[in-house]
C-alpha positions in Angstrom: 87.3 -82.2 -18.9 83.8 -83.0 -17.6 83.2 -79.5 -16.2 84.0 -77.8 -19.5 81.7 -80.2 -21.4 78.7 -79.3 -19.2 79.3 -75.6 -19.7 79.5 -76.0 -23.5 76.2 -78.0 -23.4 74.5 -75.2 -21.4 75.6 -72.6 -23.8 74.4 -74.6 -26.8 70.9 -75.0 -25.2 70.7 -71.3 -24.5 71.6 -70.4 -28.0 69.0 -72.7 -29.4 66.3 -71.2 -27.2 67.2 -67.7 -28.3 66.9 -68.8 -31.9 63.4 -70.1 -31.3 62.1 -66.7 -29.8 60.1 -64.4 -32.2 61.9 -61.3 -33.3 61.0 -58.1 -31.3 58.4 -55.8 -32.8 59.5 -52.9 -34.8 58.4 -49.7 -32.9 57.0 -46.9 -35.0 59.1 -43.8 -35.3 57.5 -40.8 -33.4 55.7 -38.4 -35.7 57.7 -35.2 -36.0 55.4 -32.1 -36.0 56.6 -29.1 -37.9 56.9 -26.1 -35.7 56.6 -22.6 -37.2 57.6 -19.8 -34.9 56.8 -16.2 -35.7 58.0 -13.0 -34.0 54.6 -11.3 -33.8 53.6 -7.7 -33.4 50.7 -6.0 -31.6 47.7 -4.7 -33.5 48.5 -6.9 -36.5 46.0 -9.5 -37.9 47.7 -12.9 -38.8 45.7 -15.1 -41.1 47.1 -18.6 -41.4 46.3 -22.2 -41.4 47.2 -25.2 -39.2 46.8 -29.0 -39.4 47.8 -32.0 -37.5 51.4 -31.8 -38.7 51.9 -28.2 -37.9 52.3 -26.1 -34.7 52.3 -22.3 -34.9 54.0 -20.4 -32.2 53.6 -16.6 -32.1 56.1 -14.8 -29.8 55.1 -11.4 -28.3 57.0 -9.1 -26.0 56.1 -5.8 -24.3 57.4 -3.6 -21.6 55.6 -3.5 -18.2 56.0 -0.7 -15.8 55.6 -1.2 -12.0 53.1 1.7 -11.6 51.3 1.2 -14.9 49.0 -1.6 -15.9 48.2 -2.4 -19.5 45.7 -4.9 -20.7 46.5 -7.3 -23.5 43.7 -8.9 -25.4 43.9 -12.0 -27.8 41.2 -12.3 -30.5 40.9 -15.3 -32.7 38.4 -16.3 -35.4 38.5 -19.8 -36.9 37.3 -19.6 -40.5 37.0 -23.4 -41.1 34.0 -25.4 -40.0 35.3 -28.4 -38.1 33.2 -28.7 -35.0 34.5 -32.2 -34.1 38.2 -31.2 -34.5 38.6 -27.7 -32.9 41.6 -25.5 -33.0 43.4 -25.2 -29.7 44.9 -21.9 -28.6 47.4 -21.8 -25.7 48.7 -18.6 -24.3 51.8 -19.1 -22.2 52.8 -16.2 -19.8 55.2 -15.6 -17.1 52.9 -16.7 -14.3 49.8 -18.1 -16.0 48.7 -20.3 -18.9 45.4 -19.7 -20.7 44.0 -22.2 -23.1 40.7 -22.3 -25.1 39.4 -24.1 -28.1 37.6 -22.7 -31.1 34.7 -23.3 -31.7 34.2 -22.5 -28.0 31.6 -24.7 -26.5 29.5 -23.3 -23.6 26.7 -25.1 -21.9 23.3 -23.7 -20.9 20.3 -25.0 -19.1 19.6 -28.7 -19.5 23.2 -29.1 -20.8 22.5 -27.4 -24.0 25.6 -26.7 -26.1 26.3 -23.4 -27.8 29.3 -23.0 -30.2 31.2 -19.7 -30.9 33.6 -19.2 -33.8 35.0 -15.8 -32.6 36.7 -15.7 -29.2 38.5 -12.9 -27.4 40.2 -13.1 -24.1 42.0 -10.6 -21.9 45.3 -11.8 -20.5 46.0 -11.7 -16.8 48.8 -9.3 -16.1 51.5 -10.5 -13.7 53.0 -8.1 -11.3 56.5 -6.7 -11.7 58.8 -5.5 -8.9 61.2 -3.6 -11.2 60.6 -0.2 -12.6 60.5 -1.4 -16.2 60.4 -5.1 -17.3 60.1 -6.7 -20.7 57.8 -9.6 -20.5 57.3 -12.3 -23.2 54.3 -14.5 -23.9 53.6 -17.0 -26.6 50.4 -18.0 -28.4 50.5 -21.7 -29.6 48.1 -22.8 -32.3 47.4 -26.5 -33.0 44.7 -28.8 -34.1 44.1 -32.4 -35.2 42.1 -31.3 -38.2 43.5 -31.8 -41.7 43.4 -28.1 -42.5 42.0 -25.2 -40.4 42.4 -21.6 -41.2 42.2 -18.9 -38.6 42.8 -15.3 -37.8 44.8 -14.1 -34.8 45.2 -10.5 -33.5 46.7 -9.3 -30.2 46.0 -5.7 -29.1 46.5 -3.5 -26.1 43.4 -2.7 -24.1 42.8 1.0 -23.7 41.3 2.2 -20.4 42.1 -1.1 -18.8 42.3 0.6 -15.5 39.0 2.2 -14.5 39.1 5.7 -13.0 37.0 7.0 -10.1 33.7 8.7 -11.2 34.6 8.2 -14.9 32.1 6.3 -17.1 33.5 3.8 -19.6 31.5 2.1 -22.3 32.3 -1.2 -23.9 30.8 -4.3 -25.7 30.8 -7.9 -24.5 29.5 -11.2 -25.9 29.4 -14.7 -24.4 32.7 -15.7 -26.1 34.2 -12.2 -25.8 34.0 -11.3 -22.1 35.6 -8.2 -20.7 37.3 -7.3 -17.5 39.0 -4.2 -16.1 41.1 -3.3 -13.1 40.4 -0.8 -10.4 42.8 0.5 -7.8 41.6 2.0 -4.5 42.8 5.6 -4.3 44.2 7.0 -1.0 41.6 7.7 1.6 38.9 5.6 0.0 37.9 2.6 2.0 34.9 1.4 -0.1 33.5 2.0 -3.6 30.4 1.1 -5.4 30.7 -0.4 -8.9 27.7 0.5 -11.1 27.1 -1.2 -14.4 24.3 -0.1 -16.6 22.9 -1.0 -20.1 20.1 0.3 -22.3 19.2 -3.2 -23.3 17.8 -5.8 -20.9 18.9 -8.8 -22.9 21.1 -10.7 -23.4 21.5 -11.5 -19.7 24.9 -10.8 -18.3 26.9 -11.4 -15.1 29.0 -8.8 -13.2 31.8 -10.2 -11.0 34.3 -8.7 -8.6 37.5 -10.8 -8.4 40.8 -10.4 -6.7 44.0 -9.7 -8.7 44.8 -13.3 -9.3 45.6 -15.5 -12.3 43.7 -17.0 -14.0 40.7 -14.7 -14.2 37.4 -16.6 -14.4 35.7 -14.8 -17.2 33.5 -17.4 -18.9 29.8 -18.2 -18.3 30.7 -21.7 -16.9 33.3 -20.5 -14.4 32.5 -16.8 -13.5 30.8 -17.9 -10.2 33.9 -19.8 -8.9 35.4 -16.9 -6.9 34.6 -13.4 -5.9 31.2 -11.6 -5.7 28.8 -11.8 -8.6 25.3 -10.9 -9.6 23.2 -11.3 -12.8 22.1 -8.2 -14.7 19.6 -6.9 -17.2 19.8 -3.1 -17.1 21.3 -2.3 -13.7 23.9 -3.9 -11.4 25.7 -2.5 -8.4 28.2 -4.1 -6.0 29.7 -2.3 -3.0 33.4 -3.3 -2.6 35.5 -2.7 0.6 39.2 -2.2 0.5 39.7 -4.5 3.5 38.5 -7.5 1.5 41.4 -7.1 -1.1 45.0 -7.2 0.2 46.3 -5.7 -3.0 43.9 -2.8 -2.7 42.7 -3.5 -6.2 40.3 -5.8 -8.0 39.0 -6.9 -11.4 35.5 -5.9 -12.7 34.5 -8.9 -14.9 31.6 -8.7 -17.3 30.3 -11.9 -18.9 27.4 -12.3 -21.2 25.4 -15.5 -20.5 24.5 -18.1 -23.2 20.8 -17.9 -22.2 18.5 -15.3 -20.7 16.5 -17.7 -18.4 18.5 -16.6 -15.3 17.4 -13.0 -15.9 13.8 -13.8 -16.4 14.0 -14.0 -20.2 12.5 -16.7 -22.4 14.3 -19.9 -23.0 15.2 -20.0 -26.7 13.9 -22.7 -29.0 16.4 -25.4 -29.4 16.4 -26.4 -33.1 17.1 -30.0 -33.9 17.1 -31.3 -37.5 16.1 -34.8 -38.3 19.6 -36.0 -38.9 21.3 -34.0 -36.1 22.4 -35.4 -32.9 20.9 -33.9 -29.7 24.5 -33.2 -28.5 25.2 -31.1 -31.6 26.0 -27.5 -30.5 24.0 -24.6 -31.7 25.5 -21.4 -33.2 24.1 -18.4 -31.4 25.9 -16.0 -33.8 26.3 -12.7 -32.1 24.9 -12.2 -28.6 26.4 -8.7 -28.0 25.6 -6.3 -25.2 26.6 -2.6 -24.8 27.4 -1.7 -21.2 28.7 1.2 -19.2 30.7 0.9 -16.0 31.5 3.6 -13.4 33.2 3.2 -10.0 32.4 5.9 -7.4 33.4 6.2 -3.7 30.9 4.9 -1.2 30.1 6.7 2.0 32.6 7.3 4.8 32.6 6.1 8.4 31.5 9.6 9.4 28.3 9.1 7.4 27.5 5.9 9.4 27.9 7.7 12.7 25.8 10.7 11.6 23.1 8.4 10.3 22.9 6.4 13.5 22.7 9.6 15.5 20.0 11.0 13.2 18.0 7.8 13.7 18.3 7.9 17.4 17.5 11.6 17.7 14.3 11.2 15.8 12.8 8.5 18.0 14.3 9.6 21.3 12.5 13.0 20.6 9.3 11.1 21.1 10.4 10.2 24.6 11.1 13.8 25.3 7.8 14.9 23.8 5.9 12.3 25.8 7.6 13.4 29.0 6.6 17.0 28.4 3.0 16.1 27.7 2.9 14.0 30.8 4.3 16.9 32.9 1.7 19.3 31.4 -1.1 16.8 32.0 0.0 16.3 35.6 0.1 20.1 36.2 -3.4 20.4 34.7 -4.7 17.6 36.9 -3.3 19.2 40.0 -4.9 22.5 39.1 -8.2 20.7 38.4 -8.1 19.0 41.8 -7.4 22.3 43.5 -10.3 23.9 41.8 -12.6 21.0 42.7 -11.6 21.2 46.3 -12.3 25.0 46.2 -15.7 24.4 44.6 -16.6 21.8 47.2 -15.7 24.0 50.2 -18.6 26.1 51.7 -18.9 29.6 50.6 -18.1 32.3 53.2 -21.2 34.3 52.1 -23.9 31.7 51.8 -22.5 28.7 53.6 -23.4 26.5 50.5 -21.0 24.7 48.2 -20.2 26.3 45.0 -21.5 24.7 41.8 -19.1 23.2 39.3 -19.6 24.2 35.7 -20.5 21.4 33.3 -18.0 22.7 30.8 -15.2 22.0 33.4 -16.2 18.5 34.3 -17.0 17.5 30.7 -20.3 17.1 29.0 -22.8 14.9 30.7 -24.6 12.2 28.9 -28.1 13.4 30.2 -28.1 15.8 27.3 -27.4 13.0 24.8 -30.5 11.2 25.6 -29.8 7.6 24.9 -29.4 5.1 27.7 -30.3 7.6 30.4 -33.2 7.9 32.7 -35.7 10.7 32.9 -35.1 11.4 36.5 -31.4 10.3 36.5 -30.0 7.2 38.1 -27.1 6.3 40.2 -24.8 3.4 39.2 -24.1 0.5 41.5 -20.6 -0.6 42.3 -20.2 -2.3 39.0 -23.1 -0.9 37.1 -25.0 -4.2 37.2 -28.2 -3.0 38.8 -28.5 0.0 36.6 -27.7 -1.9 33.5 -30.4 -4.4 34.2 -32.8 -1.7 35.2 -32.2 0.0 31.9 -34.1 -2.9 30.3 -37.2 -1.4 31.9 -36.9 1.6 29.7 -38.5 1.6 26.3 -36.2 3.4 23.8 -37.3 5.3 20.8 -35.7 7.4 18.1 -36.4 11.2 18.2 -36.2 13.0 14.9 -35.6 11.4 11.6 -34.8 7.8 11.1 -31.9 6.1 12.8 -29.3 8.8 12.8 -30.9 10.6 15.7 -29.9 10.3 19.3 -31.8 7.8 21.4 -33.9 9.2 24.3 -36.0 7.3 26.8 -39.7 7.7 26.6 -41.3 9.8 29.3 -43.4 7.0 30.6 -41.8 3.8 31.6 -43.4 0.6 32.7 -42.1 -2.4 34.5 -40.9 -5.2 32.3 -40.9 -8.7 33.7 -39.5 -11.7 31.8 -40.4 -15.1 33.1 -37.4 -17.2 34.2 -39.2 -20.1 35.7 -40.8 -18.2 38.6 -38.2 -15.4 38.7 -38.6 -11.9 37.5 -35.9 -9.7 36.1 -36.0 -7.5 39.1 -35.0 -10.5 41.3 -32.0 -11.2 39.0 -31.0 -7.6 39.0 -31.0 -7.5 42.7 -28.5 -10.3 43.1 -25.0 -9.0 44.1 -21.8 -9.4 42.1 -19.2 -12.0 43.1 -16.5 -9.4 44.0 -16.2 -10.7 47.5 -14.9 -14.1 46.4 -11.2 -14.6 47.1 -10.6 -16.6 43.9 -12.8 -16.1 40.8 -12.6 -17.7 37.4 -14.3 -16.5 34.3 -16.2 -19.8 33.8 -17.6 -19.6 37.4 -19.7 -16.8 36.3 -20.8 -18.0 32.9 -21.8 -21.6 33.7 -24.7 -20.9 36.1 -27.9 -21.6 34.3 -29.8 -18.6 35.5 -26.9 -16.2 34.6 -26.6 -17.9 31.2 -30.3 -17.1 30.6 -29.7 -13.6 31.9 -27.0 -13.2 29.3 -29.5 -14.1 26.6 -31.8 -11.4 27.9 -29.1 -8.7 28.3 -27.1 -9.2 25.1 -30.1 -9.5 22.8 -31.6 -6.1 23.9 -32.1 -3.7 21.1 -30.0 -1.0 22.7 -27.1 -1.9 24.9 -25.0 0.1 27.2 -21.4 -0.7 28.3 -22.7 -1.7 31.8 -24.6 -4.5 30.2 -21.4 -6.0 28.8 -19.1 -5.1 31.8 -20.7 -7.4 34.3 -17.9 -9.9 34.9 -15.4 -9.6 37.7 -12.6 -7.2 37.0 -10.0 -9.7 38.3 -11.2 -12.4 36.0 -11.0 -10.1 33.0 -7.7 -8.7 34.0 -6.3 -12.3 34.1 -8.0 -13.0 30.8 -6.5 -10.1 29.0 -3.1 -10.4 30.6 -2.8 -13.7 28.9 -2.6 -11.8 25.6 0.7 -10.3 26.7 2.2 -13.4 28.1 1.2 -15.5 25.1 2.7 -13.0 22.6 5.9 -12.7 24.6 6.2 -16.5 24.5 5.5 -16.6 20.8 8.0 -13.8 20.2 10.8 -15.7 21.9 10.1 -19.0 20.1 9.6 -17.2 16.7 12.5 -14.9 16.9 15.3 -17.3 17.9 15.2 -19.6 14.8 14.6 -16.6 12.6 17.8 -14.9 13.8 19.7 -18.1 13.3 18.3 -18.6 9.8 19.1 -15.1 8.5 22.6 -15.3 10.0 23.0 -18.4 7.9 21.7 -16.7 4.9 24.2 -13.8 5.3 27.0 -16.2 5.8 26.2 -18.1 2.6 26.1 -14.8 0.7 29.5 -13.8 2.1 31.2 -17.2 1.5 29.8 -17.9 -1.9 29.7 -14.3 -3.2 26.4 -15.0 -4.8 24.5 -11.7 -4.5 21.4 -13.1 -6.3 20.4 -14.8 -3.0 19.2 -11.5 -1.4 17.0 -8.8 -2.9 18.7 -5.6 -1.7 18.5 -2.1 -3.2 22.1 -2.5 -4.3 22.3 1.2 -5.2 21.8 2.1 -1.6 23.1 -0.9 0.4 25.7 0.1 2.9 27.6 -2.8 4.5 28.8 -2.9 8.1 30.8 -5.9 9.3 29.2 -9.0 7.9 25.9 -7.3 7.1 25.4 -6.3 3.5 22.7 -3.7 4.0 23.1 -2.1 7.4 20.9 0.9 6.6 17.8 -1.3 6.0 18.4 -2.8 9.4 19.0 0.4 11.3 15.8 2.0 10.0 13.8 -0.6 11.9 15.0 0.8 15.2 11.9 3.0 15.3 9.6 0.1 15.8 11.5 -1.1 18.8 12.0 2.2 20.5 8.4 3.4 19.9 7.0 0.1 20.9 9.0 0.3 24.2 7.7 3.9 24.7 4.1 2.7 24.2 4.7 0.0 26.8 6.0 2.6 29.3 2.9 4.8 28.6 0.6 1.8 29.3 2.5 1.0 32.4 2.1 4.5 33.7 -1.6 4.5 32.9 -2.1 1.2 34.6 -0.3 2.4 37.8 -2.5 5.5 37.9 -5.6 3.4 37.4 -4.6 0.9 40.1 -4.0 3.8 42.5 -7.4 5.2 41.7 -9.0 1.8 42.5 -7.1 1.7 45.8 -8.6 5.1 46.7 -12.1 3.7 45.7 -12.3 6.5 43.1 -15.9 6.5 41.9 -14.8 7.5 38.4 -12.4 4.5 38.1 -15.0 2.1 39.6 -18.2 3.1 37.8 -17.4 5.5 34.9 -15.8 5.4 31.5 -14.8 2.5 29.3 -13.6 -0.4 31.5 -9.8 -0.3 31.7 -8.0 -3.5 30.6 -4.4 -3.1 29.6 -3.4 -6.7 28.6 -4.2 -6.1 24.9 -2.3 -2.8 24.9 0.8 -4.6 26.3 0.4 -7.2 23.6 0.2 -4.4 20.9 3.4 -2.8 22.2 5.2 -6.1 22.2 4.0 -6.8 18.7 5.3 -3.5 17.5 8.7 -4.2 19.0 8.7 -7.7 17.4 7.8 -6.2 14.1 10.9 -4.1 14.2 13.1 -7.0 15.2 11.7 -9.4 12.5 11.7 -6.7 9.8 15.3 -6.2 10.6 15.9 -9.9 10.3 14.1 -10.0 7.0 16.2 -7.2 5.6 19.4 -9.0 6.6 18.7 -11.1 3.4 15.3 -10.2 1.9 13.9 -12.9 -0.4 10.6 -14.8 -0.9 11.5 -17.6 1.5 11.6 -15.3 4.6 9.1 -12.6 3.7 6.7 -14.0 6.3 9.2 -12.8 8.9 8.4 -9.2 7.9 4.6 -9.7 7.8 3.8 -12.2 10.6 3.5 -9.6 13.4 1.8 -7.1 11.0 -1.0 -9.6 10.9 -0.9 -9.8 14.7 -0.9 -6.0 15.0 -4.0 -5.7 12.8 -5.8 -8.4 14.6 -4.9 -7.1 18.1 -6.1 -3.6 17.1 -9.5 -4.9 16.0 -9.8 -6.9 19.2 -9.0 -3.8 21.2 -11.5 -1.7 19.4 -14.1 -4.4 20.0 -13.1 -4.9 23.6 -13.7 -1.2 24.4 -17.5 -1.6 24.3 -17.7 -5.4 24.7 -15.3 -6.3 27.5 -17.2 -9.3 28.7 -17.6 -11.1 25.3 -14.2 -10.4 23.6 -12.3 -13.4 22.3 -9.8 -15.2 24.6 -6.1 -15.0 23.9 -6.0 -18.7 22.9 -8.7 -18.5 20.2 -7.3 -15.1 19.0 -3.8 -16.4 18.5 -5.0 -19.7 17.1 -6.8 -17.7 14.4 -3.8 -15.5 13.8 -1.6 -18.7 13.5 -4.0 -19.9 10.9 -3.6 -16.7 9.0 0.2 -17.0 9.1 -0.1 -20.6 7.9 -2.1 -19.5 4.9 0.4 -16.8 4.3 3.3 -19.3 4.1 1.3 -21.8 1.9 0.2 -18.9 -0.4 3.8 -17.7 -0.8 5.2 -21.2 -1.6 2.3 -22.8 -3.5 -0.1 -20.0 -4.4 1.6 -18.5 -7.4 -0.6 -19.4 -10.4 -2.3 -22.3 -8.5 -6.0 -22.1 -9.3 -6.9 -24.8 -6.8 -5.3 -23.0 -3.9 -7.1 -19.7 -4.7 -10.4 -21.5 -4.9 -9.9 -23.1 -1.5 -8.7 -19.9 0.1 -11.5 -17.8 -1.3 -14.1 -20.3 0.0 -12.5 -20.3 3.4 -12.3 -16.5 3.3 -16.0 -16.1 2.6 -17.1 -18.7 5.1 -14.9 -17.1 7.8 -16.5 -13.7 7.0 -20.0 -15.1 7.4 -19.2 -16.9 10.7 -17.6 -13.8 12.1 -20.5 -11.7 11.0 -23.0 -14.0 12.7 -20.9 -14.0 15.9 -20.8 -10.2 16.0 -24.4 -9.6 15.1 -25.8 -11.9 17.8 -23.1 -11.0 20.4 -22.1 -14.7 20.6 -25.6 -15.9 21.5 -25.8 -18.5 18.8 -24.5 -22.0 18.3 -23.0 -23.8 15.3 -24.5 -27.2 15.5 -26.6 -29.6 13.5 -29.7 -27.4 13.8 -28.1 -24.3 12.4 -29.6 -24.7 8.9 -33.1 -25.2 10.4 -32.8 -22.1 12.5 -31.5 -20.1 9.5 -34.5 -21.2 7.4 -36.8 -20.3 10.3 -35.4 -16.8 10.6 -35.7 -16.3 6.8 -39.3 -17.5 6.8 -40.4 -15.4 9.8 -38.6 -12.2 8.9 -38.7 -12.2 5.1 -41.6 -14.4 4.0 -44.2 -14.3 6.8 -43.6 -10.6 7.5 -41.1 -8.2 6.0 -39.3 -6.7 9.0 -36.0 -4.9 9.2 -33.0 -6.1 11.2 -33.3 -5.7 14.9 -29.7 -4.3 15.2 -29.5 -1.8 12.4 -26.0 -0.4 13.3 -24.4 -3.8 13.5 -26.1 -4.8 10.3 -24.8 -1.8 8.4 -21.2 -2.5 9.6 -21.5 -6.2 8.8 -23.0 -5.7 5.3 -20.2 -3.3 4.4 -17.6 -5.7 5.8 -19.1 -8.6 3.8 -19.1 -6.5 0.6 -15.5 -5.6 1.1 -14.4 -9.1 1.9 -16.4 -10.7 -0.8 -14.9 -8.2 -3.3 -11.3 -9.0 -2.0 -12.0 -12.7 -2.3 -13.3 -12.2 -5.9 -10.3 -10.1 -6.8 -7.9 -12.7 -5.4 -9.6 -15.5 -7.3 -9.7 -13.6 -10.6 -6.3 -11.8 -10.6 -4.4 -14.2 -8.4 -1.7 -11.7 -7.3 1.8 -13.0 -7.0 2.5 -11.3 -3.6 0.1 -13.3 -1.6 1.5 -12.2 1.8 0.8 -8.5 0.9 -2.7 -9.5 -0.4 -3.5 -11.2 2.9 -2.2 -8.2 4.9 -4.4 -5.9 2.8 -7.4 -7.9 3.8 -6.6 -7.4 7.5 -5.9 -3.6 7.0 -9.1 -3.0 5.1 -11.2 -4.7 7.8 -9.3 -2.7 10.5 -9.9 0.6 8.7 -13.5 -0.2 8.1 -14.1 -1.1 11.8 -12.2 2.0 13.0 -14.2 4.3 10.7 -17.4 2.7 11.9 -16.3 3.2 15.5 -15.6 6.9 14.9 -18.8 7.5 13.1 -20.9 5.8 15.8 -19.1 7.6 18.5 -19.9 11.0 17.0 -23.4 9.9 16.1 -24.0 8.9 19.7 -23.2 12.4 21.0 -19.8 11.6 22.2 -16.9 13.9 21.4 -13.2 13.4 20.6 -10.8 15.3 22.9 -7.9 17.4 21.6 -5.1 14.9 22.1 -6.8 12.0 20.3 -8.0 14.4 17.6 -4.4 15.6 17.0 -3.2 12.0 17.0 -5.8 11.0 14.4 -5.0 13.9 12.1 -1.2 13.6 12.3 -1.3 9.8 12.1 -3.4 10.0 8.9 -0.9 12.4 7.3 2.1 10.3 8.3 0.3 7.1 7.0 -0.2 8.9 3.7 3.4 9.8 3.3 4.5 6.3 4.5 2.4 4.5 1.9 3.8 6.8 -0.8 7.3 5.6 0.0 6.2 2.0 0.5 4.8 1.8 -3.1 8.1 3.1 -4.6 9.1 -0.6 -5.0 12.9 -0.6 -4.8 13.1 -4.3 -5.2 10.7 -7.2 -5.6 11.3 -10.9 -5.0 8.4 -11.7 -7.3 10.8 -11.3 -10.2 14.3 -12.6 -10.8 17.2 -10.9 -9.0 18.3 -9.2 -12.2 14.8 -7.9 -12.9 14.5 -6.7 -9.3 17.7 -4.6 -9.7 16.0 -2.6 -12.4 13.9 -1.0 -9.6 16.9 -0.1 -7.5 17.4 3.6 -6.8 20.0 5.8 -5.1 19.8 6.9 -1.5 17.6 10.0 -0.8 18.3 10.9 2.8 21.8 11.6 4.1 23.2 9.5 1.3 22.5 6.6 3.6 18.7 5.9 3.6 16.6 4.9 0.7 12.8 5.1 0.1 12.1 1.9 2.0 14.0 3.2 5.0 11.8 6.2 5.0 8.8 3.9 4.9 10.3 2.2 8.1 10.6 5.5 9.8 7.2 6.8 8.9 5.3 3.6 9.4 6.8 3.1 12.9 5.7 6.6 13.8 2.2 6.0 12.2 1.7 2.7 14.1 2.7 4.4 17.4 0.3 7.2 16.6 -2.4 4.7 15.8 -1.9 3.0 19.1 -2.2 6.3 20.9 -5.5 6.9 19.1 -6.8 3.6 20.4 -5.5 4.5 23.9 -7.0 8.0 24.2 -10.0 7.8 21.9 -12.5 7.4 24.7 -10.9 9.6 27.3 -13.9 11.9 27.0 -16.0 9.1 28.7 -13.9 8.9 31.9 -16.6 10.9 33.9 -19.6 9.2 32.3 -21.4 6.4 34.0 -21.2 3.1 32.1 -25.0 2.6 32.0 -25.0 5.8 29.9 -22.3 4.8 27.4 -23.7 3.3 24.2 -22.5 -0.1 22.8 -21.9 -0.3 19.1 
């Protein structure tokens, strides 16, 4: 049949095609590895060998109780030296698998490799729900090497569970980390884990991890979870129960492969000629002896009592201020009653009673300087008398310059040509108080008044009336700008600072890296998301006392304005001119210092240290400006120039912190700028601003040197100013030389020391000149000076305790950590915050009340220095 023939042909063709195909390849038979299984025992050392054809399995079992935790530790030592073909150990447990190779390769800085032949690992213990359970685990040993001998030992860990307030000592190496378990006891909400060592190196890491498997206990993975910090001799971590659902945690101790993270030297990396750069280095035994103790932290009651203690201290100043104000008010009422009684006619004689000088305060006629032989009456603003005082020839009575100045008995008219005007004509010109709108420049830009300034300000002996000639409204507006400017600066400065430190704290909480912030970890009490609430709380004094100072200034200004509205002669013509703008700026700066210091202590480190010091610079600068303003109200710096200079100081502070460490070029530039600024400021102060910095400055300097030193040897015209400026230049040149030679690491503190030294020098000069001029210091400012000096001394003692320093590594900084010393809540630095805020407040009160003895003295009889 045709159909059957076609089918047969098809089958024939298919059979031929199959015969032409090549035979299928022969697949190799899978290699059958020999498996050796051993029922192993604890505390027994097994010495054996393994190769590519052999797999060893060691089976262990042990009983686990629900309320008892036992640690199990596997220790291995590979005796063969096959670095390219390591031995692999796999531990199979109920809920976890741990594997590691030996030699164990760990990497250091710059991807350096370090090999370890001996390895010990503690096994993660799974939880059990039954009362007693027998758990099995297996240790598999395999390799691709031809022959590798090893030793295996499994032991139970004694004292695996740490006990409260019990010290426990142990050893650890880079390949033999240790970890222990701690369970929160009933009634304890937070504990502090303290780890100490007598040896600084090798560097180690302390980690707090939740009870989870696996446990990250190697140098290359310990930072993966939990909280951790590097350690040399001390480490401390505060742990809160709310952060661990199981109410327990692991304390993990790992020794690092290198010491560079702890500030140690980077070891020499030996490379032989024939060795590959990737060949690992055997570090032999990097062992460290450590001691751990877990103790309860403070309770919530301690937080409440510490907050109340802090508030009670600073609110007591409000109560004390109120009592003093009431006492002063009663004394003033009695004084006014006595004055009215003295002014009333006597019933016997019909004449007014005389008022004792001791009651009104000492008059300046007995002091001699700046007064007239027959007495003089001041004009409304003291202009006429101040100009007339130029007609008096002054001389020293007694020995040298430290005697009081008295007018000569005979006076003669002194006329100074001003075109065709005499000085008397200028003195007779009235002030511009009647103008409805007055600007400072309106007074200074008139040509004749400008010439008059040259005459007045270059007199040998000046009185306050000579430098209080400008309109009060102009100066009030000028000095109020200090307050509004610093308030604006505070807002724009504080907002990004607060945002930044919140970010810092968030990073610390999320990553667990406690090396970011330089706390005193032995006394760092957390609250909410804040890691060191006590360091923040202790800054409350700056804010409360700054606010109190603002209230005191407000009350003084109200009383002064009321006196002006009554046309009180004392307020108009006597005492140091009252300008409150700088005082408001000082109080605001004190409050901002507290706020920014608190921000800095949220996460203290070198990148945000300028937050803590910026307003310290401002406080020092404002205090010096206020001291200068007291006797030089007309020629004090404007707010714009003052804050521009302070901004430049803060700029150098930031640059010095970032780039100044060990940078010779920076220190040379800064020292030159420091010396030049000192010289320019000295010239400005010596000539009362009556000089110009222009192209002819060198010619004028040479002329002065020739006329005063070469042509005739004459002393300085202004001896007092010269003494102050010479001492100031000596101190500043010495500080510049010290910085250039030593180059201190803490540039911000060095810069602050420059400002404080200059402030103290000027304040001491002011006090000495005040006493030398026959003035006196009243009881309240005297008590403020004495108490403030004592408080400053104690404050500086606590400041220099140095509980941490960001100039070193975090691990080295923790070596300076100390326990709390007050209420188990505050440390030495917190005491510095308390005392320094009180001392600053007292210093401000000194500046405020220092010249209260002059309130009844005419301004043309108050000496300028």
